Phi, psi and omega in degrees: 000154177290145174291127181302138178258143179290135176253142177281136174279122184258129174290137178297125183224121176236128185245041183294333181294339182280348184272125180243120180267121183270137178284324182243154178284161178295142181294149178278098180205167186296336184279005183288334178252159188295137178268357181284149184283335182260125178281125181297141180290125178250309184271131177235006186288144184293343176289341178258320179242095185304143184285339181289351176252007182252115184299336180295343182260002179296133178084357179281132180290117184250016177288146179241142174283141183237144176235148180252137176220168174281315180225133173245134181242130179256109178109122181254055171264192181302321182289310182299318179290325177297318178296316181297313181297315183294321177301315181288326175299316180293321179298318179293316183296327183255009179053049178247149178257105181237125179269120181241122178244134181235125178250143183221131184287339179287151180294332177225147179297125181098348185292336179257013182257115183238109175189125168272075196280147166258101193269125166281114191276007186305305182293324180296317179293327177296321181283323182233080180301332181258036186299327179292316179295328179280351178080034178298143185280056171251090190246348188234093177288148178289131180248342183203145177242137170225132181232134182203163176255124181266125172258189181297327184235346189227165171242123180260111182291141177238124182291141175258103183281151178303135179094347177286148186293345181281353180288124187251019178300128180092356179268171181233143171273122184225158163269110189297328177299320177293319180295317179296319178299317178296319179295325176298321177296320179294321180297315180295323179296332179275351179107007175290135176273106185257127183236086174288153179085009178239111184268127176287118187251342189210140172269133179257146183232147170284168178297334179276004177093350179282156182291132180261334183153209181223164171237136175283164187282155176288153177233158179087047178237133181291164181299329180276004177095359180274154179286142171273169176295338182265013184303135174221138175288154177287178181259138172267132174242114180260146181208159173291325177221135175247126179260125180258110182232052189285344187094190186303127174057050180300136186285335173281323178300324177302319179293321181291324176304316182286315184296317183256006178053049186286341182256020183297326186243031178221162178290158176299146176292136176245151190221153154230168178295113181095354180237144178198150176205213192057154180225131180270185169295137192257346184236156178199162183302117177095355183194178177200166183247138176223165172072212185281355176295308172282332175104099177240040183279129170267100191298307181295333178280342183055046182215143176214351183295317182294320179288324177297315179297317180295323177298322177295319179297313181295322178298315181299315181295321179292318179295316181301318180300320180286318182297328185258004181288133178283342181249032183297126173229131182224134179284343180233161180296313174283129185292137176258104187267074181293338180302329181300311182294322177297315180296323179296319181290340177264005183260172177294339179299311183294319179298317181295314183288326178296324183293337182249016187299332186265353188289313178296313177298332180294344178283353182275357181284184184295336180271356177060225183295332178293324176296322177296321179294321178295316180299317180299315182296323184274302190276322179287314185294324183271311188263348179055040176079012182268009178300142188277028178221161177229117180286161183238155174282163180258058177090179180284159182302317185293340181280352187263359179286133181267150174300151183300327183294341180264006185234157175253124180303142179267126178265101181279143177294154179295136179304138183263355179077005180242305176244351174224145189224152179288157187298317183298320179295322180291319178297320180299323180295335182287345181068023185294136180206133173228150169301123186291319186272069173211155178301141179301131180277358173264092190266153178244129177291330178217115184293344183274339187295319183306319181274311187288336180240302186296318180286319185288327183261317189250008180062035175062065183296342179305324184282355180244322184280346177280124182281358184240009178065033182289326186255130176225142169260116185240156180299143176291155184290327180229137181082190180261159176112188185227161174226158178274131174246130181251114176268072190298335182292345179270356187297129179259012173066032178278337178068018177301321182298317179297325182280315192266345182305117184295340178264354184049044182262340181270128176238111180281125174236168184285140171279185175303140183306140181095343180281159178119197182288162175224080189289336176051046174090007178298000000 
């Protein structure tokens, strides 16, 4: 077992009073950016300002305790837990001793999982054939489907023809957080070592370049970046194979994409809040990607949980074969499980996603989403994705933002408290909480860009694309102009800012473990 690590007791801190919601956008004028010559320091995180150049860190013990495992999994969502459960199922069936460690940044398993999901239960039933006897929380089967287009005053019904991906016959309505929590219990019963409240902050590498494992984040750092008296280094977890199941836009996966050039032969990932697709290379020496981190979203079906779970199952089976092979040969210390990607391409997951590959790109035409619906009705329903062409996206999401001068501000009606709600009330429902006295985990590569570029050209999109009001442009204390204020304690970990920032200046990293939302089954 792992040696227990001391956890800091965090005072509940909510800074909603500091958040000011503006009814109107800042005026487009020269005084919008700061006239002061010195840019105020915003980012204090060590990933931007290394500690080896900070005198405040001189003499601080930076050694880390290390543990060895066979497999380390980052992220306890449906994919990560499916991989963990399947590995242990295989170990039990073949009487093998395999150590599987799973780290999760949420304080409780399921606390960072938000989805009122309509679950395709295929992969779940494969993993848990006796799910009914075990009491899995699949209690509400779908009995009826209605699909429609909502206008300002009307609903236009759209027929769901047999065979279309929107048909939900046989699916279940679930609270995904509850399902994930239940899966965590099953994983622990099988012997998986589950560590909630420990955020994977760093990828570790062998000298040969293969992945060695991960390190959890350090704790006990002041907001200004200085060490507290309670400072403790994170834990290193080494493994033969590390599975990255971080979810959408994983911050470690981003590093792996660059290091191993995993997105060289695929389209840019496209997003909506809660939606993601396109698929990169999935394996590399010492590790692999599963679930929503690489993106297994079936867009017209509006589902990705079943494909994410199946990717975890296939990854586990591929890893198990290599770990137990008597003729194992590896060119690197970290095992390169290429069999996983081959198995995925031979599974129903690949067939399902290939058949809908053109539907999301078809929404980029002049008809927008209506064009996508027409394309789905004609080509998917008739040809089932067998058309001899593959459409492409028009660049990354952040490249599509228009300058403010080319846009007309949208005047949204005031929330009525019945079908629309103010932002602060919604954030409060999420139960979001972070230790206040820590460096903001929403880091800026350049502190001057938010005002000098984003505010001056795009009217500060940070204050609009964040669903939790984390970013505000407030008047500078002296002189004219504005500065960016980051209310990091309100962050709900959606990573929209990292995705949508037109300057790609925001880099989301993990806060101290246990921080973030507490959805409790929402």
